MARBAZA-524656 format. One record per atom (N, C-alpha, C, CB): residue in one letter; y, z, x. Coordinates in steps of 0.05 Angstrom, whole numbers, plus 5000, padded with zeros to 4 digits. Glycine has a CB too. Example, Ala and Ser with C-alpha at 12.3 -4.5 7.8 and 13.67 -1.06 7.14 Angstrom:
2
A488651565264
A491051565246
A493451565264
A491151815226
S495551425257
S497951435273
S500151575258
S498851145282
END
This chain:
390
M856284567999
M854684568024
M852384758023
M856484638048
M852885008014
M850785208012
M848685117991
M851985478003
F849584987970
F847784897950
F845884687961
F849284787925
R846984487977
R845284277989
R843284398008
R847084068003
Q844084608023
Q842184738042
Q839984868027
Q843684938060
Y840684988004
Y838685127987
Y836584927977
Y840085277964
I837584697967
I835784497956
I834084387978
I837484267943
A835184338002
A833584238024
A831384428032
A835384178048
G832084688031
G830084888037
G827684888018
G831285168038
I828284867992
I826184857972
I824484617976
I827484847943
I825684377981
I824184137986
I822384168010
I825983897990
F823384298031
F821784338056
F819284508049
F823484478078
I819684718034
I817384898027
I815384748010
I818385148011
L816284587991
L814384437974
L812784237990
L815884297952
L814084118010
L812683918027
L810784058047
L814683748041
A811584288055
A809984428076
A807484558065
A811684638090
V807584648040
V805284798028
V803684608010
V806185048012
P801184538016
P799684357999
P799084487972
P797084278013
S798884317952
S798184417925
S795284507925
S798684207904
S794584667905
S791784757903
S789884527900
S791384947879
S790684317885
S788884077882
S788483937908
S790083887861
Q790783927925
Q790483797951
Q788583957969
Q793283767964
Q788884217968
Q787184387985
Q784284367976
Q788084677983
F783884357949
F781084327939
F779884067948
F781184337908
T781483847947
T780383597956
T779683607986
T782483377951
Y781483748001
Y780983768029
Y778383918035
Y783383908043
V777984148021
V775484298025
V773084138017
V775584558009
K773283997995
K771083837986
K770283618005
K771683707959
D772283508019
D771783278037
D771383358066
D774183098035
L770983618071
L770483698099
L767983568110
L770084008100
T768183458134
T765883328147
T764283538161
T766783108166
P761783488168
P760183678183
P761483738210
P757383558188
Q762883548222
Q764183598247
Q766483798244
Q765283328259
K768083758222
K770283948217
K769184228211
K771983848194
I766984238196
I765784498190
I764984638215
I763384468170
A763584488233
A762684598258
A764984698275
A761084388274
A767284548275
A769584638290
A770784888279
A771684418290
F770884908252
F771985148239
F770185388244
F772285108209
V767585348244
V765685568249
V766085668278
V762785478245
E766385488296
E766885568324
E769485718327
E766885318342
Q771485628312
Q774085768313
Q773886048301
Q776185608299
A772586068278
A772286328265
A770586518282
A770986298238
E768586408296
E766886578313
E768386688336
E764486408323
S770286528348
S771786618371
S773986818365
S772986378385
D774686818339
D776886998331
D776187138304
D779586838328
L775187388306
L774387538282
L776787608266
L772787788290
N777587418248
N779987458232
N779587318205
N782587348247
P779087468184
P778687348157
P781087218145
P777687558138
D783487238159
D785887118148
D786486838160
D788187298154
T784786738178
T785286478189
T784586258169
T783686438215
V785986028172
V785385798154
V782485708157
V787385568160
A781585708182
A778785618187
A776785778172
A778185628217
Y777086048173
Y775186218159
Y775386188129
Y775786508167
K777786168119
K778186138090
K776985878079
K781186158083
L777085668095
L775985418086
L772985418086
L776985188105
I771685518107
I768685518107
I767685728088
I767685578136
K769185938081
K768386128061
K768186008033
K770286378061
Q769785808029
Q769785678002
Q767385497998
Q772285507999
T765985418019
T763685248017
T761385348033
T764384958025
P760485598029
P758285708046
P755685558044
P757885998038
E755185438021
E752685288017
E752485048035
E752385207989
R754784958046
R754684718064
R754184788093
R757384568061
L754185038099
L753685128127
L750685138132
L754985398133
S749885078156
S747085098164
S746285388167
S746484938190
N743685438168
N742785718172
N743785828199
N739685728171
D743785658219
D744685748245
D747585818245
D744185528266
Q749285658230
Q752085718229
Q752585978213
Q753585488215
V751086018191
V751386268176
V750586508193
V749686258150
L748386478207
L747486698224
L749486758246
L744686628236
T750686558257
T752686598278
T755086758267
T753686328288
L755986678244
L758286818232
L757587108223
L759386668208
R755087138214
R754187408207
R754287588232
R751387398195
R753187488254
R753187638279
R755887688290
R751387498300
S757787518282
S760587558292
S761987788277
S762187298288
G760687878255
G761888108241
G763088058214
G763888238258
Y762787818204
Y763887758177
Y761887848156
Y764387448175
H762888038139
H761188148117
H760387928097
H762688368103
F762187748092
F761587528073
F759187378081
F763987348069
F758987308107
F756687148116
F754187318122
F757486998141
A754487578123
A752187748123
A750787738095
A752988048130
F752387728074
F751287698047
F750187418044
F753487748026
E751587218055
E750586948053
E747886928067
E752586748066
W747587078089
W744987068103
W742787198086
W745187228130
A743487388070
A741487508051
A740587298031
A742787748036
I742387128022
I741686908004
I739786718018
I744186757994
R740286658043
R738586478059
R735786608062
R739786418086
L735686868066
L733087008069
L731486988043
L733487298077
I732787008020
I731386977995
I730386697992
I733287047971
D731986508000
D731086227999
D728586178016
D733386038008
Q728386338037
Q726086308055
Q723686488046
Q726886388083
G724086638024
G721886808014
G721787078027
G719286668018
Q723887158042
Q723887418055
Q725587608039
Q725087388084
H724487678015
H725987827995
H726488118004
H724587827969
Q724488248016
Q724888528023
Q726988558045
Q722188638033
Q726988378064
Q728988378085
Q731788328074
Q728288178107
A731888148054
A734488098042
A735588338027
A734187858021
L733888498015
L734788738000
L736088938019
L732388867986
L735088958044
L736289138063
L739189048070
L734689148089
L739688788071
L742388688076
L744188738052
L742288388083
L743088708028
L744688748004
L745689028002
L742988677979
E744089218010
E744889498009
E747489548024
E742689678021
R747889398046
R750289438063
R752589258055
R749489378091
H752089028042
H754188838039
H754788748010
H753588598055
W753388857991
W753688777963
W756588797954
W751888937945
Y757789027959
Y760489077948
Y762688937963
Y760989377948
S762088827986
S764088668000
S763888367994
S763788718030
A761888297978
A761588017971
A762887957944
A758587937970
P763887717940
P765087647914
P762987597893
P766787387917
R763887597868
R761987567846
R760587297847
R763487587819
S761887097857
S760686827859
S758186837877
S762686627870
S758287007898
S755887037915
S753687187901
S756687177941
H754487387886
H752487537870
H750987347851
H753887767854
I752587177838
I751386987819
I749486787833
I753586827804
R750386687856
R748586507871
R745986637878
R749986407897
L746086887887
L743687027894
L741787067870
L744287297907
L742887157848
L741287207824
L740186947813
L742987347803
E741786737814
E740886477804
E738486377821
E743186267805
L738586427847
L736386347864
L733886497857
L737086387894
L734186757852
L731786917843
L730686817817
L732587217841
R732486737799
R731586627773
R729986367777
R733986567754
Q730986187794
Q729685937799
Q726885987812
Q731285757817
Q726686197828
Q724186267841
Q722386427822
Q724686427866
Q723386497799
Q721886667780
Q721186937793
Q719286527771
Q722887037810
Q722487287824
Q723887517808
Q723487277853
F722787577785
F723987777768
F723688067778
F722887757740
Y721588107794
Y721288377806
Y723688437823
Y718688387822
Y724488257840
Y726788297858
Y729388287842
Y726788097881
M729588117822
M731988107805
M732388387792
M731687897784
N730188507783
N730388767770
N731388977790
N727688847759
R730388957815
R731289157835
R734289127842
R729589117861
V735188877843
V737988827849
V739788937826
V738488527853
L739088867801
L740688947778
L740589257774
L739688807753
K738289367779
K737989657776
K739689807797
K735089747778
R739889687820
R741389827842
R744389777840
R740389727869
F745189527832
F747989457834
F749389417807
F748289217850
G747989437785
G749189417759
G748589157745
G752189437762
E749089157719
E748388937701
E750188697705
E748389027672
I749088457706
I750588207708
I749188007689
I750688097737
E750687917669
E749587717651
E749987437662
E751087747623
P748087247655
P745887287636
P743287397648
P745287027622
Y743487477674
Y741087557688
Y739887817678
Y741687577718
S741687997668
S740688247656
S738988187631
S742988427649
T739787987616
T738287907593
T735587787601
T739787707575
L735587617621
L733087507631
L731187727640
L733587307654
N732287917655
N730688137665
N729488307642
N732388317683
A731088357621
A730188507598
A727888357584
A732488567579
M728288097581
M726187937567
M723687927584
M727287647562
D723887917610
D721587917627
D719988167624
D722387877656
K721288387617
K719988647614
K719288707585
K721788867625
S719588507567
S718988547539
S720588777526
S715988597535
K723088797534
K724789007523
K725388957494
K727289037540
S726189167480
S726989137452
S729188937449
S727889417441
I729188807426
I731288607420
I734088737419
I730688457394
D734188997414
D736689147414
D737989157442
D736289427403
E736389117462
E737389127490
E738088847500
E735289247508
I737888637483
I738388367491
I741188287483
I736288177479
D742688167501
D745288057495
D744887777481
D747088027520
I745587767456
I744987527440
I746487277451
I745787567411
D748887317460
D750487087470
D749186987496
D753387167475
S748387167513
S747087087539
S744486937533
S746687327557
A742887047515
A740386917508
A740886637498
A738887087488
G742886607480
G743586347469
G744486157491
G745686377448
S746086247510
S746986077532
S744685977549
S748986217549
L742486127550
L740086047565
L738185887548
L738686297575
G738785847523
G737085687506
G734885837491
G735885467522
F735086107490
F733086267477
F734086367450
F732286507495
S732186397432
S732886497405
S731586777402
S731786307383
I733186957391
I732287237387
I731487277358
I734487437396
F729187387353
F728187437326
F730087607310
F725387567327
G730687507286
G732387657268
G735387617273
G731787937270
R736087457293
R738887417300
R739887137295
R739287487330
N738386937304
N739286657301
N736886487293
N740586547327
E736086517268
E733686377258
E734486127243
E732086557240
Q732685927243
Q733185677230
Q730985617209
Q733285447251
S731685477188
S729685407168
S727885187179
S731085307142
I725385177168
I723384987178
I722684797155
I720785137189
P723384547157
P723284357135
P720484227131
P725284147138
C718384377125
C715884257118
C714084467105
C714484127142
E711884377093
E710084567079
E708384727098
E708384407059
H707484597120
H705784737139
H707484857161
H703684547151
K709185057153
K710985187172
K709385377190
K713285327158
V709685347216
V708385527235
V710685657252
V706385377254
V710885917249
V712986067264
V711786177290
V714186297246
L713286127312
L712386207338
L713986447347
L712685977359
V712686667355
V714086907365
V712786987391
V714087137345
A714387107409
A713487167436
A714587447444
A714286957456
E712887587459
E713687857467
E715187867494
E711188027470
S715187647509
S716287657535
S717587387543
S714187737556
L719087387564
L720287147574
L718186937581
L721987197599
R716087027594
R713886847602
R712586727577
R711786987619
S712186887556
S710986797531
S712786597517
S710287037514
V715386647517
V717186467504
V716986187517
V720086567506
K716986187544
K716785937558
K714185797553
K717185977588
Q711985947552
Q709385817548
Q709085707520
Q707086027553
L710185847500
L710185747473
L711885487471
L711185957453
A714185487485
A715785247485
A714285017498
A718485297500
F712785077518
F711184867532
F708984757513
F709884977557
L707584937499
L705484857480
L706684687457
L703985097469
K708984777447
K710284617426
K710984337435
K712684767415
A712184327459
A713084067470
A710683887475
A714584107496
K708483997485
K706083837490
K704883737464
K703984007505
Y704883907443
Y703983827417
Y705683587406
Y704084067397
M708283617409
M710083407399
M709783147414
M712983497400
D708883157439
D708482917455
D705682797451
D708882977484
S703982937436
S701182847432
S700982697405
S699283087432
S698582577401
S698082437376
S697882627352
S695582277378
F697382887358
F697083087336
F699683107320
F696483357348
S701983057332
S704483097318
S704882887296
S706783077338
T703582667298
T703782457277
T701282467258
T703982187289
E699082587268
E696682587252
E696482837234
E694282577270
L697683057243
L697583307229
L700283387217
L696583537248
P700283537195
P702783597181
P704283847191
P702283637152
Y703283977212
Y704484227222
Y707384177232
Y702784357243
C709184357227
C711684357241
C712184647252
C714084277221
F713084657276
F713384907290
F716284997293
F711984887317
S716685247291
S719385357296
S719885357326
S719685647284
E722285407334
E722785467362
E721485747368
E725885467368
P720785797392
P719686067398
P721786277396
P718486067427
Y721186487382
Y723086717379
Y722086947396
Y723186807349
Y723987057411
Y723387297426
Y723387537408
Y725387337450
V721187697408
V720987927391
V720788187407
V718587907373
G720488167434
G720288407450
G717988577443
G722788567448
D718488837438
D716389027432
D715689057403
D717089297444
L716788877386
L716388917357
L713488897348
L717988707342
T711888727362
T709188667352
T707088847366
T708488377357
Q707788987387
Q705989177399
Q703189077404
Q705889427382
C702988837415
C700388717420
C698788877441
C700588427430
R696188877438
R694489017457
R691888867460
R693889307447
G690488907482
G687988767486
G686888827513
G688288477482
K684388747517
K682988767543
K681688497548
K680888997543
G680788457573
G679788197581
G677488097564
G678888207609
T675788267554
T673488187538
T673788247508
T670988317549
E676188327500
E676588397472
E678788207460
E677488687469
F678688177434
F680688017421
F683488157422
F679887967391
I685587997425
I688288097424
I688888177395
I690387887434
R690188407392
R690988507366
R693988557366
R689388757357
C695388467346
C698288507344
C699088617317
C699788237350
D701288757315
D702288877290
D704688717281
D702989177295
I704588617256
I706888457246
I708588617226
I705788197233
H708088877223
H709589027203
H712589007206
H708789317204
H713588987231
H716388987236
H717588697234
H717089097263
L715888507227
L716788227224
L717088137195
L714888047239
I715888287177
I715488177150
I717988157133
I713488347136
E720088297140
E722488287123
E724488057130
E723988547124
Q723887917152
Q725687707160
Q725187447145
Q725487667191
P727187297138
P726887047124
P724986847138
P729486907119
V725186837165
V723586637179
V720586697177
V724386637209
T719786947175
T716887007172
T716086977142
T716287287182
K717887017124
K717286987096
K716886697088
K719387107078
Q718286517102
Q717986227095
Q715686097109
Q720586087102
A714286237127
A712186127143
A709586107128
A711786277169
R707985907135
R705285897125
R703286007145
R704485607118
H704085997170
H702386107191
H704186237212
H700585887204
L703086417228
L704586557249
L702986557274
L705086857240
V704386497297
V703186507323
V704586707340
V703186217337
I703186897352
I704287107369
I703187067397
I703787387358
M704987067417
M703987057445
M704887297460
M704986797459
T703087407476
T703587647491
T702787607520
T702187887479
D703787777538
D702787777566
D700387967569
D704987867585
K699688117548
K697488297550
K694888137553
K697288477524
P692888247567
P690288107569
P688788107543
P688588237591
G686787947541
G685187937516
G684487657508
G686588077494
L682787627489
L681787377479
L683487267456
L678887387471
A684087017457
A685586887435
A683886897409
A686386597442
N685186917386
N683786927361
N685686877338
N682287187358
V684486837314
V686086817289
V684987037271
V685986537277
R686687207261
R685987417243
R688087447221
R685487687258
H687287457196
H689187467174
H691187227175
H690687727174
G690287007185
G691986777187
G694086797209
G693286727161
V693886997227
V695787027249
V694286967275
V696887317249
M695286777290
M694186707316
M695286877337
M694586407322
A693586997354
A694487157377
A693587017402
A693387447376
L695486967420
L694886827446
L695886997469
L696186547446
N694686947492
N695687057517
N697486847531
N693387147536
S699486937546
S701286747558
S699986557578
S703486887572
K697386607585
K695886417602
K694386217585
K693986577619
S694486237559
S693086047541
S694185767544
S693186137512
G692385577547
G693285297550
G693185137524
G691485157570
F693884887526
F694184717503
F691584677488
F695384447511
E689384627502
E686884567488
E685884817472
E684784487508
L686285047484
L685585297469
L687385327445
L685785547487
F689885257447
F691785277425
F690885097402
F694585187434
I689984857408
I688984677387
I686484787374
I688384397399
H684684897390
H682185027380
H682985247360
H680485147403
E684885417368
E685585637350
E687085537325
E687385837365
L688585317328
L689985197305
L687985107284
L691684957315
M685685027292
M683684937273
M682585167257
M681284797288
H682785407268
H681885647253
H683685697229
H681785887271
F686185607230
F687985637206
F686785507182
F690685517212
T685185297186
T683985157163
T680985217162
T684484847165
Y680285457171
Y677685577167
Y675385457183
Y676985567138
F675985297204
F673785217221
F672585457235
F674785007242
E669985447238
E668485667251
E667785597280
E665985747235
D667585797297
D666585757324
D663685667323
D666986007341
E662985487342
E660285387342
E658585517365
E660285087345
Y659785707379
Y658285877397
Y657386117381
Y659885957423
P655386277390
P654386497374
P656586707368
P652186637389
V657086757342
V658986957335
V657687237338
V659986917305
S659287437337
S658187717342
S656187787320
S660487917342
A654487977326
A652488067307
A653788177281
A650688287319
N655988317284
N657388417260
N658388197242
N659688607268
R659487987255
R660487767239
R658187607227
R662287587256
A656087567243
A653787407233
A652387557210
A651787367256
K652687817209
K651287967188
K652187887160
K651788267192
W654787827157
W655687737131
W656087437129
W658287887124
L656887307151
L657287027150
L654786867147
L658686937176
C652586967158
C649986817158
C647886937140
C648986807186
A648787087119
A646887217102
A646087057078
A647987487093
T647786867069
T647286697046
T647686407052
T649086787022
E646286237036
E646485947040
E649085827029
E644085807027
G649885607042
G652185467031
G653985357053
G653685647013
L655985197045
L657985097063
L660085307067
L659284827052
K660185427091
K661985647096
K664585567109
K660585847115
A664685337120
A667085237134
A666884927136
A667485367162
P669084797143
P668884507146
P666784417166
P671584387154
N666084587185
N664084517205
N661684707206
N665484517232
L661284847184
L659085047184
L657585047157
L660085327190
Y654984977159
Y653185017136
Y651085227144
Y651784747127
V650585417126
V648685627132
V646285597112
V649885917129
G643885607122
G641585577105
G639485397117
G642385487078
E637185387104
E634885227113
E635284927107
E632285327101
N636684857085
N636884587076
N639584467083
N636284567046
A639984387107
A642584287116
A643184007104
A642684267147
P645683947100
P646383677091
P645383467110
P649483647087
K644883227100
K643983007117
K645982937138
K643382757099
G644982907162
G646782837185
G647983077198
G648882657175
W647183317191
W648183557204
W646083657224
W648883787183
Y647083807244
Y645283887266
Y645484187271
Y645883727292
Q643384307280
Q643284597283
Q645384687304
Q640484687292
S646784907298
S648885007316
S648185297324
S651684997302
E649785407342
E649285667352
E650785887337
E650085687382
T652385817317
T654186007304
T652586247294
T655585877281
C650386207280
C648886417268
C646486507284
C647986337240
K646686487310
K644486567327
K643586857322
K645286537357
F645487027316
F644787317311
F644787377281
F646787497325
G644687177264
G644687217235
G641987187222
G646687037222
K641887227196
K639387207181
K638486917177
K639787337154
L640386737172
L639686457167
L640786277189
L640886367140
P639686047193
P640585857213
P643285727205
P638485637219
S644585607224
S647185477219
S647085187229
S649485627232
Y648785017217
Y648784737223
Y651684637226
Y647384567202
K652084427242
K654684317247
K654584017241
K655684367276
P656883877237
P656883597227
P656483387249
P659383547213
Q656283467274
Q655783267295
Q653883377316
Q658483167308
R652283197328
R650283287347
R651583377373
R648283057353
A653683237382
A654883297408
A656383567406
A656883077416
V656683687429
V658283927431
V661183867423
V658184047460
S662384047407
S665083997397
S667084187408
S664984017366
K669584147400
K671784317408
K671484597398
K674484197399
M669984637376
M669584907365
M667485067381
M668784887336
E666084937399
E664285077417
E665585117444
E661584927420
Y666684907455
Y668184917480
Y670884797476
Y666684767504
H672984957477
H675684867469
H676784647487
H677585097468
E675684627512
E676684417530
E675884137522
E675684477558
I673784117505
I672783857497
I674783707479
I670083887483
H674983447482
H676783287466
H675883297437
H676782987476
L677883307419
L677283317390
L676383037381
L679883397374
S673983037369
S672782777360
S674182687334
S669782807355
N673982427329
N675182317304
N673882437279
N674782007304
Q671282497281
Q669882617259
Q671082897252
Q666882647264
Y671583057272
Y672683327267
Y675683307259
Y672483497292
L677083107269
L679883057261
L679882997231
L681182837278
G678082827222
G677882757194
G677283007177
G675882547189
L675483167186
L674883417171
L677283607171
L672483557184
W678783607192
W681183777194
W683183677174
W682383767222
L683683417172
L685683317153
L684883367124
L686083017157
K682283347118
K681383407091
K681783697084
K678383327088
S681183867104
S681484157100
S684384227096
S680284317123
L686184097110
L689084147107
L689984077079
L690683987128
D688983857069
D689783777042
D688883987021
D688483497035
K686484097025
K685484297006
K686984567009
K682584347011
T687584647033
T688784907037
T691684917027
T688784987066
L692984697025
L695784697015
L695884766985
L696984427019
L693684746972
L693584806943
L693685106937
L691184676931
A693285266958
A693185556954
A694685696976
A690285656952
P695585946972
P696886086994
P695086117018
P697786366984
S696186117042
S694686147066
S693786437070
S696186047090
D691886477087
D691086757093
D693486917103
D688886757115
Y695186797119
Y697586947128
Y699387027105
Y699086777149
Q699786837087
Q701586897064
Q700387127046
Q702086647047
N697787117042
N696487327027
N696687597042
N693487257022
Y696287587068
Y696487837084
Y699387937084
Y695587777113
L701387757086
L704187837085
L704887967058
L705987597090
N703887847037
N704487967010
N703188237007
N703387776989
A700788277018
A699488537017
A700988747033
A696488517027
L701988667056
L703488857072
L706188927059
L704088737100
S707488727047
S710088777034
S709688957010
S711288507026
A707488926996
A706989096972
A706489386980
A704588986957
N705589427004
N704989707013
N707289837028
N702589707031
E709489677032
E711789787047
E713289987030
E713589557056
END
């Protein structure tokens, strides 16, 4: 008899208490009317142990702003934090920070993650930094914050970066299967994203089938390259800390992007770009890898040696009085000793990078690429010289 009563009691308990899967289904299927009823119940009775409160706490994102505000005013700390999330969604970041100061430690980690994820989606790294600095590190947002500030790669969590789809220089490099290898490196989160955009745009363009270049994924290098520049000066970067890695040794060209101001340029076969540089400028600079010259007036110092003797100086530049047939005077050597000529009358991409690349210049580019493959690139020569001096 006692045994049967014991079994009956166990069966009663099992039937009376819903399983976690049943409860999950119930929460998931809550109607707006049921949510409104539970909110009203929770508001009338400040008790975090009620079923009504526990259910609406599991799905805060389904509550309206008015409902969240009502529960916040009723004294629930959880919904005070939820209201901070709603303020961030409305762009009221400073006001949200005041709420976080009071309610951060009473909120669950899931709410912390929702708030930081919203800041990430908004690209509000200034406020993300303030939150993390005040309340402690949370991955992967700490890694995003460090990358946004161009922190050293030693301060980056490799696993977090990988989960976000980013590659860290010297940590997870891949081989590049072609002769015209171009390695992309970036000093900041913004630069990584812009290089990824430029690569994707290139791959979607006709250039990807017409030209032999293949690009690496963008590698985050942080402060390794120490780029510097001003608005009217060329960007300059240091590659000394890159030269021992296999990915830079296998490259034929190198592209560095920074958030620092300055003018894009190619020097020693290394392209330097600002994170505001667009696709058309990228193509213009890419042509410099195969020795195309600018067709606007170059500086007096450059013109002094570039325009001092006659001859074909670049695929698009002849210097001297006796230009080849079908060539037209250009502005390149405006400050030089001898005049300069270009192969087409119309303004080209080498004078204004926004201009569409003509078929004539594309043909010259392909011919120049064929020739340059026969010898080491300027970057490879520069890399060898640096390595020899190390």
